[in-house]
Structures are given as C-alpha cells and as structure tokens.
C-alpha positions in Angstrom: 123.9 69.6 151.8 124.5 72.6 154.1 122.0 75.4 154.5 122.9 78.9 155.6 120.9 82.1 156.0 122.3 85.6 155.4 119.9 88.0 157.3 121.3 91.1 155.5 123.1 91.6 152.1 126.3 92.4 154.0 126.3 88.9 155.3 126.0 87.3 151.9 128.0 84.1 151.5 129.1 82.2 148.4 127.2 79.0 147.7 126.3 76.8 144.6 122.7 77.9 145.1 121.4 81.3 146.4 117.8 81.8 147.3 116.9 85.5 147.4 114.0 86.5 149.7 112.3 89.8 149.8 108.8 88.7 150.8 107.4 92.2 151.0 107.4 92.6 148.1 110.0 92.1 145.4 110.4 88.4 145.2 106.7 87.8 145.7 105.9 90.3 142.9 108.4 88.8 140.5 107.0 85.3 141.1 103.5 86.6 140.5 104.5 88.4 137.3 106.2 85.5 135.8 103.4 83.1 136.8 101.0 85.5 135.2 102.7 85.5 131.8 105.5 88.1 131.8 108.4 86.6 129.9 111.1 88.2 132.0 111.7 90.7 134.8 114.7 93.0 134.7 115.8 93.8 138.2 117.5 97.2 138.6 119.2 98.6 141.6 118.8 102.2 140.5 115.8 104.2 139.2 117.9 105.7 136.4 118.8 102.3 135.1 115.2 101.3 135.0 114.2 104.4 133.1 117.1 103.9 130.6 115.9 100.3 129.9 112.3 101.5 129.5 113.4 104.1 126.9 115.5 101.4 125.1 112.8 98.7 125.0 109.8 100.9 124.3 106.4 99.2 124.2 108.0 95.8 124.9 108.3 96.8 128.6 106.7 98.5 131.5 108.3 99.9 134.7 107.3 98.9 138.2 108.8 99.8 141.5 108.9 101.7 144.8 110.9 103.6 147.2 109.9 103.6 150.8 106.8 101.5 149.7 105.6 104.4 147.4 105.3 104.1 143.6 108.2 105.8 141.8 107.2 109.0 139.9 106.8 108.4 136.2 106.7 104.6 136.5 103.9 102.5 134.9 103.1 100.6 138.1 104.1 100.2 141.7 105.6 97.0 143.3 102.5 95.2 144.4 102.1 91.6 143.2 98.4 92.4 142.8 99.3 94.8 139.9 100.8 92.0 137.8 98.1 89.4 137.5 97.7 90.1 133.8 100.7 90.9 131.6 100.8 94.4 130.1 104.1 93.7 128.2 106.7 91.0 127.6 109.1 92.6 130.1 108.7 94.1 133.6 111.5 96.4 134.6 111.5 96.5 138.4 113.4 98.6 140.9 112.7 98.4 144.6 114.2 99.7 147.8 115.7 96.4 148.8 114.8 93.3 146.8 116.1 94.1 143.3 119.4 95.2 144.8 119.6 91.9 146.6 119.1 90.0 143.4 121.8 92.0 141.6 124.2 91.4 144.5 123.5 87.7 144.7 124.7 87.3 141.1 128.2 88.0 142.2 128.4 85.3 144.9 126.3 82.3 144.0 126.5 79.8 141.2 122.7 79.8 140.6 120.3 82.4 141.9 116.6 81.7 142.4 113.9 83.8 144.0 111.9 82.6 147.0 108.7 83.8 148.7 105.8 82.3 150.5 103.9 82.3 147.3 106.2 79.8 145.7 107.6 78.1 148.8 107.1 74.5 147.8 108.4 75.0 144.3 111.6 76.7 145.5 112.2 74.0 148.2 111.7 71.2 145.6 114.3 72.9 143.3 116.8 73.2 146.1 116.3 69.6 147.2 116.7 68.3 143.6 120.0 70.1 143.3 121.2 68.7 146.6 124.0 71.2 146.9 124.9 73.8 149.6 122.5 76.7 149.6 122.3 80.1 151.2 119.0 82.0 151.7 119.8 85.7 151.1 117.4 88.0 152.9 117.0 91.5 151.4 116.3 93.0 154.8 115.5 96.7 155.0 118.2 99.2 154.0 120.9 96.7 154.8 119.6 95.7 158.3 117.7 92.7 159.6 114.0 92.4 158.7 111.9 89.8 160.6 109.5 89.2 157.7 112.4 88.0 155.4 113.9 86.0 158.3 110.5 84.3 158.8 110.2 83.4 155.1 113.8 82.1 155.2 112.9 80.0 158.2 110.0 78.4 156.3 112.4 77.5 153.5 115.0 76.1 155.9 112.5 74.0 157.8 111.6 72.1 154.6 115.1 71.5 153.5 117.2 68.5 154.5 120.8 68.9 155.5 123.1 70.6 158.0 122.1 74.0 159.2 124.3 76.9 160.2 123.5 78.8 163.4 121.8 81.5 161.4 119.7 78.9 159.6 118.7 77.4 162.9 117.7 80.9 164.2 115.5 81.5 161.2 113.7 78.2 162.0 113.1 79.4 165.5 111.5 82.6 164.1 109.3 80.6 161.7 108.1 78.3 164.4 107.1 81.3 166.5 104.4 82.2 163.9 102.4 79.2 162.7 100.2 81.5 160.6 102.2 83.1 157.7 100.4 86.5 158.0 101.5 86.8 161.6 105.1 86.1 160.5 105.0 88.9 158.0 103.1 91.3 160.3 105.8 90.8 163.0 107.7 93.5 161.1 106.6 97.1 161.7 105.9 98.7 158.4 106.2 102.4 157.8 103.6 103.8 155.5 100.0 102.5 155.9 98.0 100.9 153.1 99.9 97.7 152.7 97.3 95.4 154.3 96.1 93.9 151.1 99.6 93.2 149.9 100.5 91.6 153.2 97.5 89.3 152.9 98.5 88.5 149.3 102.1 87.8 150.1 101.1 85.6 153.0 99.6 83.0 150.8 101.7 79.8 150.9 102.6 77.7 147.8 100.0 79.1 145.5 102.4 79.5 142.6 104.3 76.6 141.0 107.2 78.7 139.6 110.9 79.1 140.3 112.2 82.5 139.1 115.9 82.2 138.1 118.6 84.7 137.4 119.4 83.9 133.7 122.0 86.6 133.0 123.2 90.1 133.7 122.4 92.8 131.1 125.0 95.3 132.1 123.7 96.4 135.6 120.3 94.7 135.4 119.6 91.2 136.5 117.3 89.3 134.0 115.0 86.9 135.8 113.0 84.2 133.9 111.4 80.8 134.5 
C-alpha cells in the first residue's frame, strides 16, 4: 500500500482510493449530517446547481452552504456541522467554497472516494486499511492553495495508515506531529471572518463519529454521498 497526499486540488493524483479532506468544514459537516440521519448529501460546486436541485426535489431536500464562510442568501442553512444534528429532510444539498468542489473533482480521478475528517478519523482509517490498496488524501485547501488545517488532518490519517509514504505524505505527518492537540492543528490556519470558534472546537473532536461517507454516484454535476 502506498499513501500520498495532494495538498491542493491541482495536485490530485489517481488512486484506487481517494480520501477527500476539508476539515473546516465540508467533510466534517457531511459526516455529521449522515451520522445524524440524513439519507444522502448532494455536493454541488456551484450555487445555481444547488438551487436547481432544491427546486426539483422540493420538501425532500434542504440547502446548506457557504461562500467565504458566510451562509448563502436564500439557502435553508449554512455549512456548520452543528446545524445538522437532527435531520430536517432526507437530502442535504450542500455547496461550499472549497470542499464540495473537491468531492466532485475527486470523482474523476479515484476508483472509490470517501470523505475524511477528524470527527470520523478512526472509521476512515479502518476503511482504508481494510482495502489495503494505494490511497491518496485529497486536501480541499483554500481557493486552490495550501491550507494547513487540511494538511494537519491529512497527516493524522497518514500517521495511522501502514504502507509506503510519498514525500508529501511524510510532510503531512510532520505537520500533524507539530500539533499534539487537534484544535491547535486547526487553529494553525488563519481564518478570515470571525465567529468560527464553536465550529473549530466541534471539528476538532477526534473519532466521535463511526461513519464513512462515500461517493455513490454522480447526478449530472452533483456528487451523491451516502453511507
């Protein structure tokens, strides 16, 4: 088994298993929503696509998302995992600045795509170990550039996996080792708008969800994620 880390979407590499990470907040939010009882999450790169799906699905779905960490006008919810502790519909249609784009992009390069975060760290690692195939951790980053919080989470995943590491994977382990406390690893990134403190604390919880969100299929331009 060989493990690689792509620190930005532009560095994405093909592998039998892709683990998408956007710890603040998309992959954390999707894991929380599915663990709480949502049947599926539809990941949309664009706001217009999310709105189209919402109109098509009606009361079966709600919209959640953000741009620049701010709730999208006209959406039913933002992108905080704390907003999805109780299901309000069968389907969550989610569109975020970085994470949902990374999920859609990963569908084109990996045989299987799962979503990782600190919240479901042990579950995702166990899944990767059971497969025993080459894996790439795909960091969403921030607007196509390196983000240390995603690199930190990737390093936590790599550290728990057996197998050969690429140089990028080894670098992520160094970052993870630098911050023994998860909240410090996430806070190593400088966030723009204030008010994310509660979400940072929530997303810093380690292995509190025993779920492995998987990309099940593409619905035109939307990636359907289920358990």
